[in-house]
C-alpha positions, -999 to 999 in steps of 0.1 A, spaced: -796 333 -493 -786 301 -475 -791 299 -438 -759 305 -420 -747 274 -405 -733 282 -369 -716 262 -345 -724 266 -306 -698 257 -285 -716 252 -249 -751 240 -243 -752 253 -210 -780 279 -197 -772 309 -224 -760 282 -254 -796 268 -250 -809 302 -246 -793 310 -283 -809 280 -299 -841 294 -287 -834 328 -308 -819 316 -338 -848 288 -343 -871 320 -352 -844 334 -378 -845 333 -414 -806 339 -421 -788 319 -393 -794 282 -382 -777 265 -348 -766 232 -375 -745 217 -347 -733 220 -308 -704 207 -293 -705 199 -255 -683 175 -232 -715 170 -211 -736 138 -229 -767 150 -209 -764 183 -226 -762 169 -261 -790 142 -257 -811 171 -246 -803 190 -281 -800 160 -302 -841 156 -294 -842 186 -313 -822 174 -344 -796 196 -339 -764 173 -346 -738 172 -315 -704 169 -307 -680 160 -278 -655 188 -285 -652 219 -311 -626 199 -332 -651 173 -341 -676 199 -349 -655 221 -370 -637 189 -390 -668 175 -399 -672 204 -423 -708 214 -418 -709 251 -405 -697 280 -412 -688 303 -379 -691 291 -346 -707 306 -313 -691 303 -282 -712 300 -247 -689 284 -228 -677 295 -193 -657 329 -192 -627 312 -179 -626 293 -211 -631 317 -237 -601 327 -244 -583 295 -251 -617 284 -274 -615 317 -291 -576 308 -298 -588 274 -310 -616 280 -336 -600 314 -350 -568 290 -358 -591 269 -380 -606 302 -398 -638 307 -388 -655 338 -378 -665 340 -337 -693 352 -317 -684 352 -286 -705 351 -256 -697 384 -232 -672 391 -214 -645 374 -236 -623 362 -206 -626 370 -167 -597 402 -172 -589 425 -198 -558 411 -205 -580 379 -217 -597 399 -239 -565 411 -254 -549 380 -259 -588 372 -276 -585 402 -298 -546 394 -309 -554 359 -320 -584 370 -339 -562 398 -362 -536 369 -362 -560 350 -380 -579 372 -401 -609 363 -384 -641 382 -375 -646 383 -337 -679 395 -320 -682 399 -283 -723 392 -270 -732 427 -258 -769 423 -266 -782 455 -253 -768 475 -287 -797 452 -303 -830 466 -282 -845 489 -302 -853 512 -274 -820 518 -267 -810 518 -299 -832 549 -301 -823 561 -267 -786 567 -281 -798 581 -313 -815 609 -291 -784 614 -270 -764 615 -302 -784 642 -315 -785 663 -284 -823 659 -274 -816 656 -241 -790 685 -238 -757 685 -222 -756 655 -200 -757 657 -158 -759 617 -148 -762 585 -167 -777 557 -146 -777 519 -158 -793 493 -137 -798 457 -135 -813 442 -111 -817 399 -109 -848 381 -95 -821 354 -74 -785 352 -79 -770 324 -96 -755 294 -82 -729 299 -55 -705 277 -78 -712 299 -104 -704 328 -85 -675 314 -69 -660 314 -108 -675 347 -126 -654 368 -113 -681 390 -90 -711 410 -101 -689 435 -116 -670 410 -140 -700 387 -144 -732 413 -145 -713 449 -145 -695 444 -184 -732 449 -195 -735 478 -178 -700 496 -187 -702 486 -223 -743 500 -222 -730 536 -210 -697 538 -234 -721 527 -263 -748 551 -253 -728 583 -251 -695 580 -268 -680 588 -233 -654 568 -215 -659 564 -177 -632 573 -153 -625 580 -115 -644 551 -101 -661 551 -66 -677 518 -52 -705 515 -24 -709 481 -16 -742 474 6 -737 456 39 -772 440 40 -773 401 37 -796 373 33 -797 335 39 -772 321 15 -749 352 10 -714 347 -10 -685 361 7 -668 384 -12 -697 386 -37 -720 409 -19 -758 407 -32 -756 445 -42 -732 467 -55 -732 506 -69 -704 524 -92 -697 562 -95 -679 575 -124 -669 607 -141 -679 607 -179 -652 623 -204 -675 645 -211 -680 661 -179 -707 643 -167 -712 615 -140 -722 578 -146 -741 555 -121 -742 513 -122 -761 498 -100 -762 460 -98 -786 436 -76 -784 399 -74 -820 398 -56 -852 418 -71 -885 401 -62 -903 417 -90 -880 396 -113 -848 402 -136 -852 435 -146 -827 459 -164 -834 497 -170 -815 534 -176 -823 569 -169 -808 599 -185 -808 632 -169 -802 663 -192 -804 700 -195 -830 700 -218 -850 664 -211 -850 634 -191 -850 599 -207 -859 563 -192 -859 530 -204 -874 499 -187 -862 481 -217 -859 448 -199 -889 443 -176 -911 419 -158 -931 400 -174 -915 410 -210 -883 408 -204 -875 372 -219 -892 384 -253 -867 415 -253 -838 392 -246 -846 367 -271 -855 394 -302 -819 408 -294 -803 377 -293 -817 367 -325 -806 403 -343 -774 403 -327 -769 367 -340 -782 383 -380 -755 411 -374 -729 387 -370 -741 366 -401 -737 398 -422 -701 408 -407 -692 375 -412 -701 377 -448 -682 408 -455 -709 433 -439 -701 462 -417 -704 450 -381 -726 466 -355 -721 445 -324 -696 453 -300 -658 443 -310 -628 429 -289 -618 464 -282 -650 471 -264 -647 439 -243 -611 451 -231 -631 486 -226 -655 469 -201 -635 442 -189 -612 470 -173 -637 489 -158 -648 458 -144 -615 450 -127 -611 484 -115 -640 482 -97 -636 448 -83 -603 460 -69 -622 489 -52 -650 467 -37 -619 441 -26 -606 469 -6 -644 480 5 -650 448 22 -615 440 36 -616 472 54 -655 466 64 -640 432 72 -606 444 91 -631 469 112 -653 444 125 -629 418 137 -617 453 158 
């Protein structure tokens, strides 16, 4: 079987990580890249990848079978619409917009043009998490009490990114919200937010370095999502599940091995996308999953905003 020729739109940090992940695959290759920044194009051209200034130019060259979107989140919907109109299958980086309504628009346009749209929630392709999901679904942990999902970054992104990323619950938390739904098959409701008032030099107003969300799950258990911008040991993600018959902890993304886990999951995700684009049954996240994760993120962000405004009002008094 010939390798699937993937066109990458967006050659920033995540785009370049996807290039690395695809390099080890026998099913898919990054055949071309579109990015408006000349320096980014020049960097990838040195790797023998054809580069274009726009996605339209790349597609019109007729040398790609599908498209991976890794542009900034606030451009996802327009980019999905442009690619879908050209009839190509799409793998869009999470969160597929910055609001649930934008994700719905992306889902609608993909349905209108009958193209496969998959969202890049890569946790679904981590073997340790897949095993945990199987154990939960098989009842090996009994009835659940609590599912806790943690994502703590070694250091925050740039202030310019934080200004456009929608805040921690949208930028980071959508991964945890999707992961919690996927692991348990349950829907989170009744959200409560706690904001850490700890400050650090360079703190960004409106985007605290650490936030927590507590929720109910539809099976009667509880969920906890913990997000932090500063974790000295390094970028880390882990989950804990407490049940009536057992306890499980998965430190699936942990220093110093996190990058290898990430690249392997991204490669598996790319290959799943290829199989689905060729007519196979997809295992990745759908646009509906993106809507669900963003719906939770929006509710959490609204609660966070109220908490911050209340704290600011108390400080003024």
